N, C-alpha and C positions, 0 to 999 in steps of 0.2 A: 315456727318455721318461716312465717311471713316476715317477722322481725329480722331473722337471719338473712333472708333474701334481700331485704331492703338495705341492710348494712353492707352486704356484698356489692349491691348496686352503687352504694355510696363510695366505696373504695375505687370504683371505676371512674368516678368523677373527681377524685382527689388529685389536685395538680400541685406538685411540689416544685421547689426551685430546681433548676437544671443541675445535675450532679453526674460525675463520671466514675467508673470503676476505679478503685484504689484511692479515691479521695478520702480525706479525713474531715468529718463534718460534725460540728458541735450542734446540739439541740437545746434550745432554751424555750420552755413553755411559760406562758403567763397571760394575764389579761391585758397588760401594758396599758393601764388606765390611771394615769397616762404613763408613757415611757419616761424614764428619768436617769440621772447620772449613775445610780446604782446598777441599772441594767447595762450601761455602757462599760462600767468598770468590770463587771463580770464577763462581758463579751470580749473586751480587749485582752483581759488577763487570760482567758481561755484560748483565744486565737494565738497569742504569743507563747504561752507556756506549754500548750499542748501541740504546737506546730500544726494548726488546723488550716485547711484550704478554705473552708467556709464555716460560718456559724449562722444557724437559722433562728430567728425569733419567731416562734410558733405562737401566733396570736390566737388565743383560745376563745370559743364561744362563751365560756364561763368556767369558773372554778367550782368543782363539786363540793368543796369544803367551805365555800363562801356563798353568801347571798348574791344573786344576780340582779337585785333591785337597783335600778338606775344605771346599769351598765350600758355605755354607749354602743351603737352598732359596731360590729366587727370591722366593717369597711372604714369607719371613722378612726378606730384605734390603729388599724394598719397604716392609714395615711399619716397619722401622727408619728408612728414608729419609723416610717420611711424618712420623714423629714428630720427625725432626731438621730437616726443611726449614724455613727461617726466614721464608718468604714464601708467601702464597697464589698468587702468580704462578708458583711452582715446582710443576710437575705431575709426579707419580711415575707411571711407566708401565713395563710389562713386555712390551709388544706384540712386541718383537723375538723373543721365544721362539716366536712363531707363524709367523715368516717362513721357517723352515727353513734359515737361514744365520746364523752368528755374526758375519759381517763387516759393518763399517760401510758399505762400498759398497752392499751389498744393502739395508741399512736406508735409506740416503739415497735410493737409486734408487726404492724403494717409496714413500717420502713425497713425493718430487718428482713422481712419476707420478700419485699418488692425490690430491694437493692442489696442482695447478699454480698456483693463485691465492694460495697462502700463501708468504710469503718466509721461508725457513729459513736458519739459519746454524749451522754446526758449531762448538761451543765446546769447547776442550780446554786442558789445562795445558801449560806449556812442556816438561815432561818427555815428554809425548806427541809434541810436534813433533820432539823429538830422535830418536824412533824411528819417526816417521810413514812413512819410506821402506820400512819393513818390513811395513806394512799391505798387505793384498791390494787391488790396484787403487787405490792411493793417488792416483795422478795423475788417474784418472777421477773419484775422489771429489772432488778439488779443483776439477774442472771442472763438478761438479753443484751445489755450494753454496759460498758464501763461508765462510771460516774465521776464527774469532777465537781467538787464542792468549793465554792469561792467564799472566803470569809466575809462576814457582814458585822457591822457594829453591834456589840452587845450579845452576839450569838455564838461566839467561838466555843465557850465552855458548854453551853446548853446543847449545841449541835453534837459535840464529841461525846457527851454523856447520854445522848438519846438512845432509845431502844434500837433504832436502825443502825446507828454507828457501832453499838456494842455487838449486834448480830453480824455486821460486816467487818469487824475489827481485824480478823485474820487475813482479809483480802486487801487491806490498805497498803498502798505503795508510799514510800517516803517522798516528800515533796521534791527532793532533788531528782527523782526519777519520773517526774510528771510527763516528760516528753515520750515516755515509753508506755503511758497508760493505755493506749489503743492497741498495744501489741498482744498482751496475754488474753486468753479466753476469759470472758467475765464469769463470775463477778470480779471486779477490780475497781478500786476508787482511790482518789487522792484528795487531800484537803490543801487548798492553795491560799496562802496568806498574801495579801496585797494591800495597796492603798485603800483605805476604807472611805465610803461615802455614806453620809447620814440620810441621803435622800430616800424617800419612799413614796409610792403612789398614794397611800393613805394620807400622808401629811400634805402632799400637793393638792389632793382633792379638798381637804379640810381648809387649806389656805385660800383656795379658789372661792369658797363659800363665804368667806369673811367680807 
């Protein structure tokens, strides 16, 4: 009961970017440690192909599937993301830290409940689709918001052969219909091919240590 009360209090402190009813908003979660060209390729592809008004980079306190050892403070990663973001339509936010849960499902549920007139879409790279079945409540997440998957080098076939892709296969829209992704009631998803970037946060951190 106490934990539930604390989480509810946390949602009252969560401050998201300004958004208006009817807007189309993409959601990209990640540690952004550091932000890189792959993030911008995903963001710009989603903004253009999905006809979005905004795209939020949700800088997370940490990834539940990864070790948080050595993760810089969220304020530092947000500042780096602001400096790196290539478009004013990309909004940098750390509101997830106030929700009391590191899981995407909790984030999406909070947003869809608090902004029922906003059309949200979850945006992720193909590497994340490959492991999506390991995310907490991933099926429920797919039933809350549509999903746009952006191709990543070396992940195309692995992503489309993943358990999550197979489970959601009948809800997949053709790429040519990507602009309509936010119209049907979820689940709905699309796989977007685009210019590929080899950049990754892991590689950048390794290079920085040399």
